[in-house]
Wavefront OBJ file of the C-alpha trace (Angstrom):
o trace
v 9.073 -8.231 -1.284
v 8.146 -12.034 -0.687
v 8.045 -12.939 2.741
v 7.775 -16.902 3.760
v 7.017 -16.600 7.638
v 6.474 -19.362 9.859
v 4.138 -17.694 12.260
v 4.735 -20.437 15.074
v 8.526 -20.001 14.701
v 8.183 -16.310 15.009
v 6.271 -16.506 18.067
v 8.595 -19.018 19.560
v 11.740 -16.652 19.015
v 9.446 -13.918 20.744
v 9.207 -16.074 23.859
v 12.480 -15.260 25.862
v 10.177 -12.344 27.351
v 7.856 -14.561 28.821
v 8.630 -16.231 32.195
v 10.781 -13.274 33.388
v 10.345 -13.286 36.954
v 10.981 -9.285 37.166
v 8.120 -8.503 34.892
v 4.381 -8.987 36.035
v 2.078 -11.520 34.014
v 0.000 -8.405 32.527
v 3.197 -6.574 31.564
v 4.697 -9.841 30.385
v 2.055 -10.273 27.727
v 2.711 -6.409 26.580
v 6.276 -6.865 26.287
v 5.580 -10.155 24.594
v 2.895 -8.509 22.023
v 5.999 -6.107 21.283
v 8.473 -8.646 20.964
v 6.196 -10.341 18.371
v 5.956 -7.184 16.307
v 9.901 -6.807 16.591
v 10.220 -10.291 15.285
v 7.903 -10.096 12.333
v 9.056 -6.735 11.291
v 12.992 -7.688 11.530
v 12.191 -11.059 9.775
v 10.392 -9.179 7.120
v 12.909 -6.544 6.659
v 15.957 -8.975 7.149
v 17.517 -6.967 9.897
v 18.667 -7.978 13.471
v 16.240 -7.085 15.959
v 18.519 -5.166 17.640
v 18.566 -2.715 14.763
v 15.052 -1.722 15.397
v 16.231 -0.165 18.952
v 19.350 1.165 17.544
v 19.752 4.392 19.305
v 21.775 6.293 16.606
v 20.778 7.231 13.005
v 20.801 4.483 10.690
v 19.976 3.932 7.063
v 16.606 4.924 5.482
v 15.579 1.076 5.186
v 16.312 0.470 8.837
v 14.435 3.697 9.970
v 11.439 2.674 7.805
v 11.579 -0.689 9.449
v 11.389 0.820 12.767
v 8.594 2.998 11.909
v 6.436 -0.009 10.642
v 7.148 -1.638 13.608
v 5.740 1.429 15.736
v 2.860 1.755 13.635
v 1.898 -1.955 14.077
v 2.089 -1.294 17.932
v -0.063 1.635 17.761
v -2.646 0.686 15.257
v -2.931 -3.124 15.669
v -2.294 -3.239 19.208
v -3.470 -0.042 20.344
v -0.443 0.587 22.481
v -0.309 4.611 23.772
v 2.494 6.666 21.957
v 4.232 7.038 25.202
v 4.476 3.287 25.753
v 5.977 2.425 22.176
v 8.361 5.425 22.559
v 9.560 3.792 26.006
v 9.958 0.688 24.495
v 11.981 1.757 21.505
v 13.828 4.258 23.565
v 12.424 7.320 21.376
v 10.321 10.352 22.195
v 6.626 10.137 21.885
v 6.774 12.510 18.705
v 8.872 10.128 16.869
v 6.182 7.427 17.440
v 3.598 9.743 16.145
v 5.704 10.927 13.115
v 6.537 7.271 12.108
v 2.827 6.607 12.201
v 2.083 9.577 10.054
v 4.908 8.097 7.591
v 3.608 4.840 7.522
v 0.145 5.928 6.772
v 1.483 8.223 3.905
v 3.393 5.615 2.476
v 0.768 3.103 2.341
v -1.073 5.192 -0.645
v 1.958 3.248 -2.689
v 0.528 -0.310 -3.707
v 3.495 -2.036 -2.611
v 3.767 -0.848 0.807
v 0.075 -1.432 1.286
v 0.221 -5.027 0.341
v 3.075 -5.298 2.799
v 1.407 -3.566 5.582
v -1.444 -5.335 4.960
v 0.564 -8.751 5.231
v 2.123 -7.470 8.573
v -1.331 -6.710 9.918
v -2.439 -10.117 8.951
v 0.328 -12.072 10.298
v 0.471 -10.264 13.670
v -3.097 -11.103 14.216
v -2.309 -14.780 13.426
v 0.594 -14.694 15.824
v -1.361 -13.258 18.422
v -3.719 -15.926 18.044
v -1.029 -18.549 17.804
v 1.160 -17.196 20.914
v -0.959 -18.692 23.771
v -0.824 -22.325 22.230
v 2.885 -21.826 21.799
v 3.102 -20.871 25.630
v 1.111 -24.035 26.437
v 3.360 -26.381 24.906
v 6.418 -24.800 26.399
v 4.817 -25.682 29.859
l 1 2 3 4 5 6 7 8 9 10 11 12 13 14 15 16 17 18 19 20 21 22 23 24 25 26 27 28 29 30 31 32 33 34 35 36 37 38 39 40 41 42 43 44 45 46 47 48 49 50 51 52 53 54 55 56 57 58 59 60 61 62 63 64 65 66 67 68 69 70 71 72 73 74 75 76 77 78 79 80 81 82 83 84 85 86 87 88 89 90 91 92 93 94 95 96 97 98 99 100 101 102 103 104 105 106 107 108 109 110 111 112 113 114 115 116 117 118 119 120 121 122 123 124 125 126 127 128 129 130 131 132 133 134 135 136 137
């Protein structure tokens, strides 16, 4: 699956979470990081971000995209399972299951390449995002 991602555009689209007076600075950074994962995964799988948070059962492709997002939040961003579960409105055990599914699927070459690309893109986005915020001021 070929994905041409513009990292600055992804970071900018996740920016509505910033500057919310109802969210503390530390929490804004956390929510912003989760929003970056949402934006990255939704663009990669060509889904609306809302599909990742849908409360109902869905197609396998949408479910796997959500599992990938949960996996990235846990493995790359080191978020606790309970925080990820709260963000995606799921149970902690669902997030643990999602991480196991993605780890198992990484044995497939195509999935391994995709997850590696997403991890690299997320790492780059986390470096670019502070610059994006500075430009918005």
